[in-house]
All heavy atoms as a GROMACS GRO file, in nm:
protein
  586
    1MET      N    1   9.856  11.121   7.012
    1MET     CA    2   9.808  11.046   7.125
    1MET      C    3   9.902  11.068   7.243
    1MET      O    4  10.022  11.067   7.229
    1MET     CB    5   9.803  10.898   7.087
    1MET     CG    6   9.744  10.811   7.196
    1MET     SD    7   9.703  10.646   7.136
    1MET     CE    8   9.850  10.560   7.178
    2SER      N    9   9.846  11.088   7.361
    2SER     CA   10   9.929  11.114   7.478
    2SER      C   11   9.987  10.983   7.533
    2SER      O   12   9.930  10.877   7.521
    2SER     CB   13   9.848  11.184   7.586
    2SER     OG   14   9.747  11.098   7.633
    3GLU      N   15  10.101  10.995   7.596
    3GLU     CA   16  10.170  10.880   7.651
    3GLU      C   17  10.110  10.845   7.787
    3GLU      O   18  10.083  10.931   7.868
    3GLU     CB   19  10.318  10.914   7.667
    3GLU     CG   20  10.401  10.800   7.713
    3GLU     CD   21  10.548  10.839   7.717
    3GLU    OE1   22  10.579  10.958   7.708
    3GLU    OE2   23  10.629  10.749   7.731
    4THR      N   24  10.087  10.717   7.812
    4THR     CA   25  10.033  10.674   7.939
    4THR      C   26  10.131  10.582   8.010
    4THR      O   27  10.216  10.520   7.947
    4THR     CB   28   9.899  10.599   7.921
    4THR    OG1   29   9.923  10.484   7.838
    4THR    CG2   30   9.794  10.687   7.856
    5LEU      N   31  10.116  10.574   8.142
    5LEU     CA   32  10.205  10.492   8.222
    5LEU      C   33  10.189  10.345   8.190
    5LEU      O   34  10.287  10.272   8.174
    5LEU     CB   35  10.179  10.517   8.371
    5LEU     CG   36  10.262  10.436   8.470
    5LEU    CD1   37  10.410  10.464   8.452
    5LEU    CD2   38  10.218  10.468   8.611
    6PHE      N   39  10.066  10.298   8.181
    6PHE     CA   40  10.040  10.158   8.150
    6PHE      C   41   9.981  10.146   8.011
    6PHE      O   42   9.894  10.223   7.972
    6PHE     CB   43   9.944  10.096   8.251
    6PHE     CG   44  10.003  10.078   8.386
    6PHE    CD1   45   9.980  10.169   8.487
    6PHE    CD2   46  10.084   9.969   8.414
    6PHE    CE1   47  10.034  10.152   8.612
    6PHE    CE2   48  10.140   9.951   8.539
    6PHE     CZ   49  10.115  10.043   8.638
    7SER      N   50  10.026  10.048   7.936
    7SER     CA   51   9.978  10.025   7.801
    7SER      C   52   9.876   9.911   7.801
    7SER      O   53   9.898   9.808   7.863
    7SER     CB   54  10.095   9.987   7.710
    7SER     OG   55  10.047   9.941   7.586
    8THR      N   56   9.765   9.932   7.731
    8THR     CA   57   9.667   9.825   7.716
    8THR      C   58   9.647   9.790   7.569
    8THR      O   59   9.569   9.703   7.537
    8THR     CB   60   9.531   9.867   7.775
    8THR    OG1   61   9.488   9.987   7.710
    8THR    CG2   62   9.540   9.889   7.924
    9THR      N   63   9.717   9.858   7.480
    9THR     CA   64   9.699   9.835   7.336
    9THR      C   65   9.794   9.729   7.281
    9THR      O   66   9.774   9.681   7.172
    9THR     CB   67   9.720   9.965   7.258
    9THR    OG1   68   9.851  10.015   7.284
    9THR    CG2   69   9.616  10.069   7.298
   10GLU      N   70   9.897   9.693   7.355
   10GLU     CA   71   9.991   9.593   7.308
   10GLU      C   72   9.931   9.454   7.325
   10GLU      O   73   9.849   9.431   7.413
   10GLU     CB   74  10.122   9.603   7.387
   10GLU     CG   75  10.192   9.736   7.363
   10GLU     CD   76  10.321   9.746   7.441
   10GLU    OE1   77  10.378   9.642   7.476
   10GLU    OE2   78  10.363   9.858   7.465
   11PRO      N   79   9.973   9.358   7.241
   11PRO     CA   80   9.919   9.223   7.254
   11PRO      C   81   9.959   9.158   7.386
   11PRO      O   82  10.060   9.193   7.444
   11PRO     CB   83   9.980   9.148   7.136
   11PRO     CG   84  10.095   9.230   7.092
   11PRO     CD   85  10.068   9.372   7.133
   12GLY      N   86   9.878   9.065   7.432
   12GLY     CA   87   9.907   8.996   7.557
   12GLY      C   88   9.807   9.034   7.664
   12GLY      O   89   9.742   9.138   7.657
   13ALA      N   90   9.794   8.950   7.762
   13ALA     CA   91   9.698   8.974   7.869
   13ALA      C   92   9.751   9.073   7.971
   13ALA      O   93   9.871   9.081   7.994
   13ALA     CB   94   9.665   8.842   7.937
   14GLY      N   95   9.662   9.147   8.031
   14GLY     CA   96   9.697   9.238   8.139
   14GLY      C   97   9.758   9.368   8.094
   14GLY      O   98   9.748   9.408   7.978
   15TYR      N   99   9.823   9.434   8.188
   15TYR     CA  100   9.885   9.563   8.164
   15TYR      C  101  10.036   9.548   8.160
   15TYR      O  102  10.092   9.457   8.220
   15TYR     CB  103   9.848   9.662   8.275
   15TYR     CG  104   9.703   9.700   8.275
   15TYR    CD1  105   9.610   9.629   8.350
   15TYR    CD2  106   9.658   9.806   8.199
   15TYR    CE1  107   9.477   9.664   8.350
   15TYR    CE2  108   9.525   9.842   8.198
   15TYR     CZ  109   9.435   9.771   8.274
   15TYR     OH  110   9.304   9.806   8.274
   16ARG      N  111  10.102   9.640   8.092
   16ARG     CA  112  10.248   9.641   8.085
   16ARG      C  113  10.296   9.778   8.131
   16ARG      O  114  10.245   9.881   8.086
   16ARG     CB  115  10.297   9.619   7.941
   16ARG     CG  116  10.251   9.491   7.876
   16ARG     CD  117  10.326   9.372   7.933
   16ARG     NE  118  10.294   9.251   7.861
   16ARG     CZ  119  10.212   9.158   7.907
   16ARG    NH1  120  10.154   9.172   8.022
   16ARG    NH2  121  10.189   9.048   7.837
   17LEU      N  122  10.394   9.779   8.220
   17LEU     CA  123  10.454   9.904   8.265
   17LEU      C  124  10.542   9.957   8.153
   17LEU      O  125  10.633   9.888   8.107
   17LEU     CB  126  10.538   9.880   8.391
   17LEU     CG  127  10.602  10.004   8.452
   17LEU    CD1  128  10.494  10.097   8.508
   17LEU    CD2  129  10.699   9.964   8.561
   18ARG      N  130  10.514  10.076   8.106
   18ARG     CA  131  10.590  10.134   7.995
   18ARG      C  132  10.710  10.212   8.044
   18ARG      O  133  10.814  10.215   7.980
   18ARG     CB  134  10.499  10.222   7.911
   18ARG     CG  135  10.384  10.141   7.850
   18ARG     CD  136  10.298  10.225   7.766
   18ARG     NE  137  10.374  10.251   7.644
   18ARG     CZ  138  10.330  10.325   7.545
   18ARG    NH1  139  10.213  10.381   7.553
   18ARG    NH2  140  10.403  10.344   7.439
   19TYR      N  141  10.696  10.280   8.157
   19TYR     CA  142  10.807  10.356   8.213
   19TYR      C  143  10.782  10.382   8.361
   19TYR      O  144  10.671  10.367   8.410
   19TYR     CB  145  10.829  10.488   8.139
   19TYR     CG  146  10.716  10.586   8.155
   19TYR    CD1  147  10.718  10.680   8.258
   19TYR    CD2  148  10.608  10.587   8.069
   19TYR    CE1  149  10.614  10.770   8.274
   19TYR    CE2  150  10.506  10.677   8.082
   19TYR     CZ  151  10.509  10.768   8.186
   19TYR     OH  152  10.406  10.857   8.202
   20ALA      N  153  10.888  10.417   8.430
   20ALA     CA  154  10.880  10.458   8.570
   20ALA      C  155  10.966  10.581   8.586
   20ALA      O  156  11.073  10.592   8.525
   20ALA     CB  157  10.928  10.347   8.661
   21GLU      N  158  10.919  10.674   8.666
   21GLU     CA  159  10.995  10.795   8.696
   21GLU      C  160  11.009  10.808   8.847
   21GLU      O  161  10.913  10.784   8.920
   21GLU     CB  162  10.927  10.919   8.641
   21GLU     CG  163  10.924  10.926   8.491
   21GLU     CD  164  10.854  11.050   8.438
   21GLU    OE1  165  10.778  11.114   8.514
   21GLU    OE2  166  10.876  11.082   8.321
   22VAL      N  167  11.128  10.842   8.892
   22VAL     CA  168  11.151  10.866   9.034
   22VAL      C  169  11.215  11.003   9.052
   22VAL      O  170  11.292  11.049   8.967
   22VAL     CB  171  11.240  10.756   9.098
   22VAL    CG1  172  11.167  10.624   9.102
   22VAL    CG2  173  11.371  10.741   9.027
   23TYR      N  174  11.181  11.066   9.163
   23TYR     CA  175  11.237  11.196   9.196
   23TYR      C  176  11.258  11.200   9.347
   23TYR      O  177  11.164  11.178   9.424
   23TYR     CB  178  11.144  11.308   9.152
   23TYR     CG  179  11.192  11.447   9.189
   23TYR    CD1  180  11.303  11.502   9.125
   23TYR    CD2  181  11.129  11.521   9.286
   23TYR    CE1  182  11.348  11.628   9.157
   23TYR    CE2  183  11.173  11.647   9.320
   23TYR     CZ  184  11.282  11.700   9.255
   23TYR     OH  185  11.327  11.825   9.289
   24ASN      N  186  11.381  11.225   9.388
   24ASN     CA  187  11.417  11.229   9.530
   24ASN      C  188  11.375  11.101   9.602
   24ASN      O  189  11.319  11.104   9.712
   24ASN     CB  190  11.357  11.352   9.599
   24ASN     CG  191  11.428  11.478   9.559
   24ASN    OD1  192  11.540  11.475   9.508
   24ASN    ND2  193  11.365  11.591   9.580
   25TRP      N  194  11.401  10.989   9.541
   25TRP     CA  195  11.375  10.859   9.603
   25TRP      C  196  11.508  10.788   9.620
   25TRP      O  197  11.574  10.752   9.522
   25TRP     CB  198  11.280  10.776   9.515
   25TRP     CG  199  11.246  10.645   9.575
   25TRP    CD1  200  11.316  10.528   9.563
   25TRP    CD2  201  11.137  10.616   9.661
   25TRP    NE1  202  11.255  10.429   9.635
   25TRP    CE2  203  11.145  10.480   9.696
   25TRP    CE3  204  11.032  10.692   9.712
   25TRP    CZ2  205  11.053  10.419   9.779
   25TRP    CZ3  206  10.940  10.630   9.794
   25TRP    CH2  207  10.951  10.495   9.827
   26GLY      N  208  11.549  10.769   9.743
   26GLY     CA  209  11.677  10.704   9.769
   26GLY      C  210  11.792  10.784   9.710
   26GLY      O  211  11.805  10.904   9.734
   27THR      N  212  11.873  10.718   9.630
   27THR     CA  213  11.990  10.784   9.570
   27THR      C  214  11.956  10.859   9.441
   27THR      O  215  12.044  10.923   9.383
   27THR     CB  216  12.099  10.679   9.539
   27THR    OG1  217  12.043  10.577   9.456
   27THR    CG2  218  12.151  10.616   9.666
   28PHE      N  219  11.832  10.851   9.395
   28PHE     CA  220  11.791  10.919   9.272
   28PHE      C  221  11.735  11.056   9.308
   28PHE      O  222  11.615  11.072   9.329
   28PHE     CB  223  11.688  10.834   9.196
   28PHE     CG  224  11.744  10.703   9.149
   28PHE    CD1  225  11.730  10.588   9.225
   28PHE    CD2  226  11.813  10.696   9.029
   28PHE    CE1  227  11.782  10.468   9.182
   28PHE    CE2  228  11.867  10.576   8.986
   28PHE     CZ  229  11.852  10.462   9.063
   29ASP      N  230  11.822  11.155   9.316
   29ASP     CA  231  11.780  11.288   9.358
   29ASP      C  232  11.822  11.394   9.258
   29ASP      O  233  11.886  11.365   9.157
   29ASP     CB  234  11.833  11.320   9.497
   29ASP     CG  235  11.984  11.308   9.506
   29ASP    OD1  236  12.049  11.272   9.406
   29ASP    OD2  237  12.038  11.332   9.615
   30ASP      N  238  11.782  11.514   9.284
   30ASP     CA  239  11.817  11.635   9.208
   30ASP      C  240  11.748  11.650   9.073
   30ASP      O  241  11.752  11.756   9.015
   30ASP     CB  242  11.968  11.647   9.186
   30ASP     CG  243  12.045  11.665   9.316
   30ASP    OD1  244  11.987  11.723   9.410
   30ASP    OD2  245  12.160  11.623   9.323
   31ARG      N  246  11.688  11.545   9.021
   31ARG     CA  247  11.617  11.554   8.895
   31ARG      C  248  11.524  11.434   8.880
   31ARG      O  249  11.530  11.341   8.960
   31ARG     CB  250  11.712  11.561   8.776
   31ARG     CG  251  11.793  11.434   8.751
   31ARG     CD  252  11.888  11.452   8.632
   31ARG     NE  253  11.967  11.334   8.606
   31ARG     CZ  254  11.936  11.242   8.515
   31ARG    NH1  255  11.828  11.255   8.442
   31ARG    NH2  256  12.015  11.139   8.496
   32VAL      N  257  11.441  11.434   8.778
   32VAL     CA  258  11.354  11.321   8.751
   32VAL      C  259  11.433  11.218   8.673
   32VAL      O  260  11.493  11.248   8.570
   32VAL     CB  261  11.229  11.364   8.670
   32VAL    CG1  262  11.145  11.245   8.632
   32VAL    CG2  263  11.147  11.464   8.750
   33TRP      N  264  11.436  11.095   8.725
   33TRP     CA  265  11.504  10.984   8.659
   33TRP      C  266  11.397  10.897   8.595
   33TRP      O  267  11.304  10.855   8.661
   33TRP     CB  268  11.584  10.903   8.759
   33TRP     CG  269  11.696  10.979   8.822
   33TRP    CD1  270  11.687  11.070   8.922
   33TRP    CD2  271  11.833  10.973   8.787
   33TRP    NE1  272  11.811  11.120   8.954
   33TRP    CE2  273  11.903  11.061   8.872
   33TRP    CE3  274  11.905  10.899   8.694
   33TRP    CZ2  275  12.040  11.079   8.864
   33TRP    CZ3  276  12.042  10.916   8.687
   33TRP    CH2  277  12.109  11.005   8.771
   34ARG      N  278  11.409  10.870   8.466
   34ARG     CA  279  11.309  10.793   8.393
   34ARG      C  280  11.369  10.662   8.343
   34ARG      O  281  11.477  10.660   8.285
   34ARG     CB  282  11.256  10.873   8.274
   34ARG     CG  283  11.145  10.802   8.201
   34ARG     CD  284  11.094  10.889   8.088
   34ARG     NE  285  10.980  10.826   8.028
   34ARG     CZ  286  10.870  10.887   7.993
   34ARG    NH1  287  10.859  11.016   8.012
   34ARG    NH2  288  10.771  10.822   7.939
   35PHE      N  289  11.295  10.554   8.366
   35PHE     CA  290  11.335  10.422   8.322
   35PHE      C  291  11.227  10.371   8.229
   35PHE      O  292  11.112  10.359   8.268
   35PHE     CB  293  11.350  10.328   8.442
   35PHE     CG  294  11.448  10.381   8.544
   35PHE    CD1  295  11.406  10.464   8.646
   35PHE    CD2  296  11.582  10.351   8.534
   35PHE    CE1  297  11.495  10.515   8.738
   35PHE    CE2  298  11.673  10.401   8.625
   35PHE     CZ  299  11.630  10.484   8.728
   36THR      N  300  11.265  10.342   8.105
   36THR     CA  301  11.170  10.298   8.003
   36THR      C  302  11.198  10.153   7.967
   36THR      O  303  11.312  10.118   7.937
   36THR     CB  304  11.182  10.386   7.878
   36THR    OG1  305  11.166  10.523   7.917
   36THR    CG2  306  11.076  10.351   7.776
   37THR      N  307  11.093  10.070   7.969
   37THR     CA  308  11.113   9.929   7.938
   37THR      C  309  11.121   9.907   7.787
   37THR      O  310  11.211   9.840   7.740
   37THR     CB  311  11.001   9.843   7.996
   37THR    OG1  312  10.877   9.889   7.946
   37THR    CG2  313  11.001   9.850   8.147
   38GLY      N  314  11.026   9.959   7.712
   38GLY     CA  315  11.029   9.948   7.567
   38GLY      C  316  10.990   9.812   7.511
   38GLY      O  317  10.981   9.794   7.391
   39THR      N  318  10.968   9.713   7.598
   39THR     CA  319  10.930   9.579   7.554
   39THR      C  320  10.829   9.521   7.653
   39THR      O  321  10.797   9.581   7.754
   39THR     CB  322  11.052   9.485   7.547
   39THR    OG1  323  11.109   9.475   7.678
   39THR    CG2  324  11.157   9.536   7.450
   40ASP      N  325  10.782   9.399   7.624
   40ASP     CA  326  10.688   9.333   7.715
   40ASP      C  327  10.754   9.292   7.845
   40ASP      O  328  10.689   9.286   7.949
   40ASP     CB  329  10.626   9.211   7.648
   40ASP     CG  330  10.523   9.246   7.544
   40ASP    OD1  331  10.481   9.363   7.539
   40ASP    OD2  332  10.485   9.158   7.465
   41THR      N  333  10.880   9.259   7.840
   41THR     CA  334  10.954   9.221   7.960
   41THR      C  335  11.082   9.305   7.969
   41THR      O  336  11.129   9.358   7.869
   41THR     CB  337  10.993   9.072   7.958
   41THR    OG1  338  11.073   9.047   7.843
   41THR    CG2  339  10.871   8.984   7.956
   42ALA      N  340  11.136   9.314   8.089
   42ALA     CA  341  11.258   9.392   8.107
   42ALA      C  342  11.344   9.327   8.215
   42ALA      O  343  11.293   9.258   8.304
   42ALA     CB  344  11.224   9.535   8.147
   43LEU      N  345  11.472   9.348   8.207
   43LEU     CA  346  11.568   9.298   8.304
   43LEU      C  347  11.643   9.417   8.362
   43LEU      O  348  11.700   9.497   8.287
   43LEU     CB  349  11.666   9.201   8.235
   43LEU     CG  350  11.775   9.140   8.322
   43LEU    CD1  351  11.713   9.052   8.431
   43LEU    CD2  352  11.870   9.060   8.235
   44LEU      N  353  11.642   9.428   8.493
   44LEU     CA  354  11.709   9.538   8.561
   44LEU      C  355  11.846   9.491   8.605
   44LEU      O  356  11.858   9.402   8.690
   44LEU     CB  357  11.624   9.581   8.681
   44LEU     CG  358  11.668   9.703   8.760
   44LEU    CD1  359  11.671   9.826   8.670
   44LEU    CD2  360  11.575   9.725   8.877
   45THR      N  361  11.950   9.547   8.546
   45THR     CA  362  12.088   9.507   8.578
   45THR      C  363  12.171   9.629   8.612
   45THR      O  364  12.136   9.742   8.577
   45THR     CB  365  12.155   9.433   8.460
   45THR    OG1  366  12.167   9.524   8.350
   45THR    CG2  367  12.076   9.312   8.418
   46GLY      N  368  12.282   9.607   8.679
   46GLY     CA  369  12.372   9.716   8.712
   46GLY      C  370  12.474   9.674   8.816
   46GLY      O  371  12.463   9.566   8.875
   47ASP      N  372  12.572   9.758   8.839
   47ASP     CA  373  12.676   9.732   8.938
   47ASP      C  374  12.618   9.734   9.079
   47ASP      O  375  12.509   9.788   9.102
   47ASP     CB  376  12.787   9.836   8.928
   47ASP     CG  377  12.869   9.822   8.801
   47ASP    OD1  378  12.873   9.711   8.746
   47ASP    OD2  379  12.928   9.924   8.757
   48ILE      N  380  12.693   9.681   9.172
   48ILE     CA  381  12.657   9.687   9.313
   48ILE      C  382  12.648   9.835   9.353
   48ILE      O  383  12.737   9.914   9.323
   48ILE     CB  384  12.761   9.614   9.400
   48ILE    CG1  385  12.760   9.465   9.367
   48ILE    CG2  386  12.735   9.638   9.549
   48ILE    CD1  387  12.873   9.388   9.432
   49GLY      N  388  12.538   9.870   9.418
   49GLY     CA  389  12.520  10.008   9.463
   49GLY      C  390  12.468  10.103   9.357
   49GLY      O  391  12.463  10.223   9.378
   50SER      N  392  12.426  10.050   9.240
   50SER     CA  393  12.381  10.137   9.132
   50SER      C  394  12.235  10.180   9.146
   50SER      O  395  12.190  10.268   9.074
   50SER     CB  396  12.403  10.070   8.996
   50SER     OG  397  12.327   9.951   8.987
   51GLY      N  398  12.159  10.114   9.236
   51GLY     CA  399  12.022  10.157   9.259
   51GLY      C  400  11.914  10.060   9.213
   51GLY      O  401  11.797  10.095   9.209
   52LYS      N  402  11.951   9.938   9.180
   52LYS     CA  403  11.853   9.839   9.134
   52LYS      C  404  11.746   9.815   9.240
   52LYS      O  405  11.626   9.822   9.213
   52LYS     CB  406  11.921   9.707   9.099
   52LYS     CG  407  12.024   9.716   8.987
   52LYS     CD  408  12.093   9.583   8.964
   52LYS     CE  409  12.165   9.528   9.083
   52LYS     NZ  410  12.285   9.600   9.126
   53SER      N  411  11.787   9.789   9.363
   53SER     CA  412  11.692   9.764   9.472
   53SER      C  413  11.610   9.888   9.503
   53SER      O  414  11.494   9.879   9.541
   53SER     CB  415  11.765   9.718   9.598
   53SER     OG  416  11.826   9.593   9.574
   54THR      N  417  11.668  10.005   9.486
   54THR     CA  418  11.597  10.129   9.510
   54THR      C  419  11.481  10.144   9.412
   54THR      O  420  11.370  10.184   9.450
   54THR     CB  421  11.693  10.250   9.497
   54THR    OG1  422  11.800  10.232   9.590
   54THR    CG2  423  11.622  10.381   9.524
   55ILE      N  424  11.503  10.110   9.286
   55ILE     CA  425  11.396  10.115   9.186
   55ILE      C  426  11.289  10.013   9.217
   55ILE      O  427  11.169  10.042   9.210
   55ILE     CB  428  11.454  10.093   9.044
   55ILE    CG1  429  11.549  10.206   9.007
   55ILE    CG2  430  11.344  10.079   8.941
   55ILE    CD1  431  11.487  10.344   9.011
   56VAL      N  432  11.329   9.892   9.255
   56VAL     CA  433  11.231   9.789   9.291
   56VAL      C  434  11.150   9.834   9.412
   56VAL      O  435  11.028   9.816   9.417
   56VAL     CB  436  11.302   9.654   9.317
   56VAL    CG1  437  11.205   9.552   9.374
   56VAL    CG2  438  11.364   9.602   9.188
   57ASP      N  439  11.214   9.896   9.511
   57ASP     CA  440  11.142   9.948   9.628
   57ASP      C  441  11.042  10.056   9.588
   57ASP      O  442  10.931  10.061   9.642
   57ASP     CB  443  11.240  10.004   9.731
   57ASP     CG  444  11.315   9.895   9.806
   57ASP    OD1  445  11.277   9.777   9.795
   57ASP    OD2  446  11.411   9.930   9.877
   58ALA      N  447  11.078  10.141   9.495
   58ALA     CA  448  10.986  10.246   9.449
   58ALA      C  449  10.864  10.184   9.384
   58ALA      O  450  10.749  10.225   9.411
   58ALA     CB  451  11.057  10.340   9.352
   59LEU      N  452  10.882  10.086   9.298
   59LEU     CA  453  10.770  10.019   9.233
   59LEU      C  454  10.687   9.941   9.334
   59LEU      O  455  10.564   9.940   9.326
   59LEU     CB  456  10.821   9.926   9.123
   59LEU     CG  457  10.885   9.996   9.003
   59LEU    CD1  458  10.945   9.894   8.907
   59LEU    CD2  459  10.786  10.085   8.931
   60THR      N  460  10.753   9.878   9.431
   60THR     CA  461  10.681   9.806   9.537
   60THR      C  462  10.590   9.900   9.614
   60THR      O  463  10.476   9.866   9.646
   60THR     CB  464  10.782   9.738   9.633
   60THR    OG1  465  10.861   9.646   9.559
   60THR    CG2  466  10.711   9.668   9.745
   61THR      N  467  10.638  10.020   9.644
   61THR     CA  468  10.559  10.119   9.716
   61THR      C  469  10.431  10.154   9.642
   61THR      O  470  10.326  10.174   9.703
   61THR     CB  471  10.643  10.246   9.740
   61THR    OG1  472  10.757  10.211   9.818
   61THR    CG2  473  10.564  10.353   9.812
   62LEU      N  474  10.439  10.159   9.510
   62LEU     CA  475  10.322  10.195   9.430
   62LEU      C  476  10.225  10.079   9.409
   62LEU      O  477  10.104  10.100   9.399
   62LEU     CB  478  10.367  10.246   9.292
   62LEU     CG  479  10.445  10.376   9.291
   62LEU    CD1  480  10.496  10.404   9.151
   62LEU    CD2  481  10.358  10.490   9.342
   63LEU      N  482  10.276   9.958   9.403
   63LEU     CA  483  10.194   9.845   9.360
   63LEU      C  484  10.151   9.748   9.469
   63LEU      O  485  10.060   9.669   9.447
   63LEU     CB  486  10.270   9.766   9.251
   63LEU     CG  487  10.306   9.846   9.126
   63LEU    CD1  488  10.392   9.762   9.033
   63LEU    CD2  489  10.182   9.895   9.055
   64VAL      N  490  10.216   9.752   9.586
   64VAL     CA  491  10.187   9.655   9.691
   64VAL      C  492  10.133   9.729   9.814
   64VAL      O  493  10.189   9.832   9.853
   64VAL     CB  494  10.316   9.576   9.728
   64VAL    CG1  495  10.291   9.479   9.842
   64VAL    CG2  496  10.370   9.503   9.606
   65PRO      N  497  10.028   9.678   9.877
   65PRO     CA  498   9.978   9.742  10.000
   65PRO      C  499  10.088   9.750  10.105
   65PRO      O  500  10.171   9.659  10.117
   65PRO     CB  501   9.866   9.648  10.046
   65PRO     CG  502   9.826   9.572   9.925
   65PRO     CD  503   9.948   9.561   9.839
   66SER      N  504  10.090   9.858  10.182
   66SER     CA  505  10.200   9.882  10.275
   66SER      C  506  10.218   9.772  10.378
   66SER      O  507  10.330   9.743  10.419
   66SER     CB  508  10.180  10.017  10.346
   66SER     OG  509  10.058  10.015  10.418
   67HIS      N  510  10.112   9.707  10.421
   67HIS     CA  511  10.125   9.601  10.521
   67HIS      C  512  10.181   9.470  10.462
   67HIS      O  513  10.213   9.379  10.536
   67HIS     CB  514   9.991   9.575  10.590
   67HIS     CG  515   9.885   9.522  10.500
   67HIS    ND1  516   9.811   9.604  10.417
   67HIS    CD2  517   9.840   9.396  10.478
   67HIS    CE1  518   9.724   9.529  10.349
   67HIS    NE2  519   9.740   9.403  10.384
   68LYS      N  520  10.195   9.464  10.329
   68LYS     CA  521  10.251   9.344  10.265
   68LYS      C  522  10.386   9.370  10.197
   68LYS      O  523  10.447   9.278  10.146
   68LYS     CB  524  10.153   9.290  10.160
   68LYS     CG  525  10.028   9.233  10.219
   68LYS     CD  526   9.944   9.168  10.113
   68LYS     CE  527   9.822   9.104  10.176
   68LYS     NZ  528   9.746   9.025  10.080
   69ALA      N  529  10.432   9.492  10.199
   69ALA     CA  530  10.557   9.527  10.130
   69ALA      C  531  10.678   9.480  10.210
   69ALA      O  532  10.684   9.494  10.332
   69ALA     CB  533  10.564   9.678  10.108
   70ALA      N  534  10.776   9.424  10.139
   70ALA     CA  535  10.904   9.384  10.198
   70ALA      C  536  11.013   9.458  10.120
   70ALA      O  537  11.044   9.421  10.008
   70ALA     CB  538  10.923   9.234  10.189
   71TYR      N  539  11.069   9.562  10.181
   71TYR     CA  540  11.166   9.644  10.111
   71TYR      C  541  11.306   9.587  10.117
   71TYR      O  542  11.348   9.533  10.219
   71TYR     CB  543  11.166   9.786  10.169
   71TYR     CG  544  11.037   9.858  10.144
   71TYR    CD1  545  10.942   9.870  10.243
   71TYR    CD2  546  11.010   9.909  10.019
   71TYR    CE1  547  10.821   9.935  10.219
   71TYR    CE2  548  10.889   9.974   9.993
   71TYR     CZ  549  10.796   9.985  10.093
   71TYR     OH  550  10.678  10.048  10.068
   72ASN      N  551  11.377   9.601  10.006
   72ASN     CA  552  11.518   9.560   9.992
   72ASN      C  553  11.540   9.420  10.047
   72ASN      O  554  11.636   9.394  10.117
   72ASN     CB  555  11.610   9.660  10.057
   72ASN     CG  556  11.748   9.658   9.995
   72ASN    OD1  557  11.776   9.578   9.907
   72ASN    ND2  558  11.834   9.746  10.040
   73LYS      N  559  11.453   9.332  10.011
   73LYS     CA  560  11.459   9.194  10.058
   73LYS      C  561  11.587   9.123  10.011
   73LYS      O  562  11.641   9.039  10.081
   73LYS     CB  563  11.336   9.118  10.011
   73LYS     CG  564  11.311   8.990  10.084
   73LYS     CD  565  11.177   8.933  10.049
   73LYS     CE  566  11.146   8.812  10.134
   73LYS     NZ  567  11.013   8.761  10.109
   74ALA      N  568  11.635   9.159   9.893
   74ALA     CA  569  11.757   9.096   9.839
   74ALA      C  570  11.878   9.123   9.926
   74ALA      O  571  11.969   9.041   9.936
   74ALA     CB  572  11.781   9.147   9.696
   75ALA      N  573  11.883   9.238   9.992
   75ALA     CA  574  11.997   9.272  10.076
   75ALA      C  575  11.984   9.219  10.217
   75ALA      O  576  12.075   9.235  10.298
   75ALA     CB  577  12.013   9.424  10.080
   76GLY      N  578  11.871   9.158  10.247
   76GLY     CA  579  11.850   9.105  10.382
   76GLY      C  580  11.826   9.214  10.484
   76GLY      O  581  11.840   9.193  10.603
   77ALA      N  582  11.786   9.333  10.437
   77ALA     CA  583  11.762   9.446  10.528
   77ALA      C  584  11.626   9.433  10.593
   77ALA      O  585  11.536   9.373  10.543
   77ALA     CB  586  11.770   9.577  10.451
   0.00000   0.00000   0.00000
């Protein structure tokens, strides 16, 4: 069976993001960076400047209409 971005076979309502890949987005350059959740919920943690907000911005770009997106809101930018 081929791997899909969103899983609908797991228990629970709605869709679950199984993984995200970024390439040349913000500080994630030179190769494809893959982030796999592996569970129904996930917590994004890391040091200051490690790219947490960059990943959230990438997901926001895909999931939120451009006129409603607020990028890097945590940094007050």
